[in-house]
C-alpha positions as CSV (number, residue, x, y, z in Angstrom):
1,I,0.0,0.0,0.0
2,M,2.8,2.4,1.0
3,V,4.8,2.0,-2.2
4,N,1.8,2.2,-4.4
5,A,0.8,5.5,-2.7
6,V,4.3,6.8,-3.4
7,A,4.1,6.1,-7.1
8,K,0.6,7.7,-7.4
9,G,1.4,10.7,-5.2
10,F,4.8,11.6,-6.6
11,G,5.5,9.7,-9.8
12,S,8.0,11.4,-12.0
13,K,8.7,14.2,-9.5
14,L,10.3,12.0,-6.7
15,F,14.0,12.7,-6.3
16,E,14.8,10.8,-3.0
17,L,13.0,7.8,-1.5
18,D,13.9,6.6,2.1
19,L,12.4,3.3,3.1
20,S,15.0,2.3,5.6
21,E,14.0,0.0,8.4
22,S,10.5,-0.5,6.9
23,Q,10.4,-4.3,7.2
24,L,9.7,-4.6,3.4
25,G,11.1,-8.1,3.1
26,P,11.1,-9.9,-0.3
27,D,7.4,-9.3,-0.9
28,G,7.5,-5.6,-0.1
29,I,10.5,-5.1,-2.5
30,A,8.6,-7.0,-5.1
31,K,5.8,-4.3,-5.0
32,L,8.4,-1.5,-5.0
33,T,10.2,-3.0,-8.1
34,D,6.9,-2.9,-9.9
35,I,6.8,0.9,-9.8
36,L,10.5,1.8,-9.8
37,G,10.5,2.4,-13.5
38,E,7.8,5.1,-13.1
39,L,10.0,7.1,-10.8
40,V,12.1,8.5,-13.6
41,A,13.7,11.3,-11.5
42,L,14.7,9.0,-8.6
43,S,18.3,9.7,-7.6
44,V,18.6,8.4,-4.1
45,L,17.1,5.1,-2.9
46,N,17.6,4.0,0.8
47,L,16.6,0.4,1.6
48,F,18.8,0.0,4.6
49,R,17.8,-2.8,6.9
50,N,14.7,-4.2,5.2
51,D,15.3,-8.0,5.5
52,L,15.5,-8.3,1.7
53,G,17.6,-11.5,1.8
54,I,18.9,-13.1,-1.3
55,R,15.4,-13.3,-3.0
56,G,14.6,-9.7,-2.4
57,S,18.0,-8.5,-3.6
58,Q,17.7,-10.5,-6.7
59,R,14.3,-9.0,-7.5
60,L,15.7,-5.5,-6.9
61,C,18.7,-6.1,-9.2
62,K,16.5,-7.1,-12.1
63,V,15.0,-3.6,-12.3
64,L,18.0,-1.4,-11.2
65,G,18.8,-0.7,-14.9
66,E,15.5,1.0,-15.3
67,C,16.5,3.7,-12.7
68,R,18.3,5.9,-15.1
69,S,18.8,8.8,-12.7
70,L,19.9,6.7,-9.7
71,T,23.1,8.1,-8.1
72,R,22.9,6.6,-4.6
73,L,21.8,3.2,-3.4
74,D,21.9,1.9,0.2
75,I,21.0,-1.7,0.7
76,G,23.0,-2.1,3.9
77,E,22.2,-4.8,6.5
78,N,19.9,-6.8,4.2
79,G,21.6,-10.2,4.3
80,I,22.1,-10.4,0.6
81,G,25.1,-12.7,0.9
82,H,27.4,-13.6,-1.9
83,E,24.6,-14.6,-4.2
84,G,22.9,-11.2,-3.9
85,A,26.3,-9.6,-4.4
86,G,26.7,-11.6,-7.7
87,K,23.4,-10.3,-9.0
88,L,24.2,-6.8,-8.0
89,A,27.6,-7.0,-9.7
90,K,25.8,-7.8,-13.0
91,A,23.3,-5.0,-12.5
92,L,26.0,-2.4,-11.9
93,G,26.9,-2.3,-15.6
94,K,23.4,-1.0,-16.3
95,C,23.4,1.7,-13.6
96,H,25.1,4.4,-15.7
97,S,24.6,7.2,-13.1
98,L,25.3,5.3,-9.8
99,S,28.2,6.9,-7.9
100,D,27.4,6.0,-4.3
101,L,27.0,2.4,-3.3
102,R,26.4,1.4,0.4
103,L,26.4,-2.3,1.2
104,A,27.4,-2.5,4.9
105,G,26.7,-5.5,6.9
106,N,25.6,-7.9,4.2
107,R,27.8,-11.0,4.8
108,V,29.0,-11.1,1.2
109,Q,32.2,-12.8,2.4
110,A,35.2,-13.5,0.1
111,Q,33.1,-15.0,-2.7
112,G,30.9,-11.9,-2.8
113,G,33.9,-9.7,-2.8
114,H,35.1,-11.5,-5.9
115,R,31.8,-11.1,-7.6
116,L,31.5,-7.4,-6.7
117,A,35.0,-6.8,-8.1
118,E,33.7,-8.0,-11.5
119,G,31.0,-5.4,-11.4
120,L,33.2,-2.5,-10.2
121,R,36.2,-3.0,-12.5
122,G,36.8,0.1,-14.5
123,D,33.9,2.0,-12.9
124,T,35.0,5.6,-13.3
125,K,31.8,7.0,-11.8
126,L,32.1,5.6,-8.3
127,C,32.8,8.2,-5.7
128,R,31.7,6.4,-2.5
129,L,31.7,2.7,-1.5
130,N,30.7,1.2,1.8
131,L,31.5,-2.5,2.4
132,C,31.9,-2.3,6.2
133,G,31.2,-5.5,8.1
134,N,31.1,-8.0,5.2
135,G,33.6,-10.6,6.3
136,L,35.7,-10.1,3.2
137,G,39.0,-11.2,4.7
138,N,42.3,-10.9,2.8
139,E,40.9,-13.1,0.0
140,G,38.0,-10.9,-0.7
141,I,40.2,-7.8,-0.5
142,G,42.6,-9.5,-2.9
143,S,39.8,-9.6,-5.5
144,L,38.6,-6.1,-4.8
145,A,41.9,-4.2,-4.8
146,P,42.6,-4.5,-8.5
147,A,39.1,-3.3,-9.3
148,L,39.4,-0.4,-6.9
149,S,42.5,0.8,-8.7
150,G,40.4,1.6,-11.7
151,C,37.9,3.7,-9.7
152,V,39.8,6.9,-10.3
153,R,37.0,9.2,-8.8
154,L,36.7,7.2,-5.5
155,E,36.6,9.7,-2.6
156,H,35.1,7.7,0.3
157,L,35.9,4.1,1.1
158,D,34.7,2.2,4.1
159,L,36.2,-1.3,4.5
160,G,36.0,-1.4,8.4
161,H,35.2,-4.7,10.2
162,N,36.4,-7.1,7.5
163,A,39.3,-8.9,9.2
164,I,41.7,-8.3,6.3
165,G,44.9,-8.5,8.4
166,D,48.4,-7.5,7.2
167,D,48.1,-9.6,4.1
168,G,44.9,-7.9,3.1
169,A,46.3,-4.5,3.9
170,A,49.2,-5.2,1.5
171,L,46.9,-6.2,-1.3
172,L,44.7,-3.2,-0.6
173,A,47.6,-0.9,-0.7
174,A,48.5,-2.0,-4.3
175,G,45.0,-1.0,-5.4
176,L,44.7,2.3,-3.5
177,S,47.9,3.7,-4.9
178,S,45.9,4.7,-8.0
179,C,43.0,6.2,-6.1
180,R,44.4,9.8,-6.1
181,S,41.0,11.4,-5.3
182,L,40.6,9.5,-2.0
183,V,39.5,11.8,0.8
184,H,38.1,9.5,3.5
185,L,39.3,5.9,4.3
186,V,37.9,3.7,7.0
187,L,39.9,0.5,8.0
188,A,38.8,0.2,11.6
189,T,38.8,-3.2,13.3
190,N,40.7,-5.2,10.7
191,D,43.5,-6.8,12.7
192,I,46.2,-4.7,10.8
193,G,49.6,-4.6,12.4
194,D,52.7,-2.6,11.8
195,D,53.6,-4.4,8.6
196,G,50.3,-3.7,7.0
197,I,50.3,-0.1,8.2
198,R,53.8,0.4,6.6
199,Q,52.5,-0.8,3.2
200,L,49.3,1.2,3.4
201,G,51.3,4.3,4.4
202,A,53.6,4.0,1.4
203,A,50.6,3.6,-1.0
204,L,48.5,6.4,0.5
205,G,51.4,8.9,0.1
206,G,50.1,9.5,-3.4
207,C,46.6,10.3,-2.1
208,K,47.2,14.1,-1.6
209,A,43.5,14.8,-1.1
210,L,43.2,12.5,2.0
211,T,41.6,14.3,5.0
212,H,40.2,11.4,7.1
213,L,41.9,8.1,8.0
214,D,40.3,5.7,10.5
215,L,42.5,2.9,11.8
216,A,40.9,2.4,15.2
217,A,41.0,-1.0,16.9
218,N,43.8,-2.5,14.9
219,R,47.3,-3.5,16.1
220,V,49.3,-0.3,15.4
221,G,52.6,-0.2,17.4
222,A,55.6,2.0,17.5
223,D,56.8,1.1,14.0
224,G,53.3,1.6,12.5
225,A,53.1,4.9,14.2
226,G,56.3,5.9,12.5
227,S,55.0,5.0,9.2
228,L,51.9,7.1,9.8
229,A,54.0,10.0,10.9
230,S,55.8,9.8,7.5
231,L,52.4,9.7,5.7
232,L,51.2,12.8,7.5
233,R,54.2,14.7,6.4
234,T,53.3,13.8,2.8
235,C,49.5,14.2,3.1
236,Q,49.3,17.5,4.9
237,D,45.6,17.9,4.5
238,V,44.8,15.0,6.9
239,A,42.6,16.6,9.6
240,A,41.2,13.5,11.3
241,L,43.2,10.4,12.3
242,D,41.6,7.8,14.5
243,L,43.9,5.4,16.3
244,G,41.7,4.6,19.2
245,S,42.0,1.1,20.8
246,N,45.3,0.2,19.3
């Protein structure tokens, strides 16, 4: 009833639709997808925490290509898993305006990271990506890092709570060295020690636009702190550095 009312009441005029925490589930999202094509001006769609699951995410992905004006999509905490991530990766190629993708807390795991990498490779539109809390591990990061290197407009990247460790940090560093537009990077709670920090610091030295760096709740010691000090001398616009709980 709610989504039908939206279509009838706003139709082609609707710019932003926030249905976060609305308990839509797969059946509710099915009703929404029936009318998404009518919302021709829709630029922002927030479906955070709606219990979409794999079935609901698959239904959504089938029609994303019809949302020609969509620039921001939030489907965080919907349990889409690696299967939903795979469907989304295929849909991304049809989302020609999408620049802001938020997928926090979806348990996509390493397999989902690999599938998302296929959809993100060479995406020069992407400015913001949130994959916080997805259990990517170093294997998932290993798949994503090469894809991120081609996202030349990426400004905001959140990979917190993914247990990437030092090996994952090294793989990520290789990808981020090409992200010269990066402004905000979150790597909190990732079990990154001094070796990983050293490699990240060397890579981020080329990110002159960096202003925010979150490394809270890792394993940064004296050597890592030294690497960060060198980074701060290079990236002089850094205004916020979070090293809490290290």
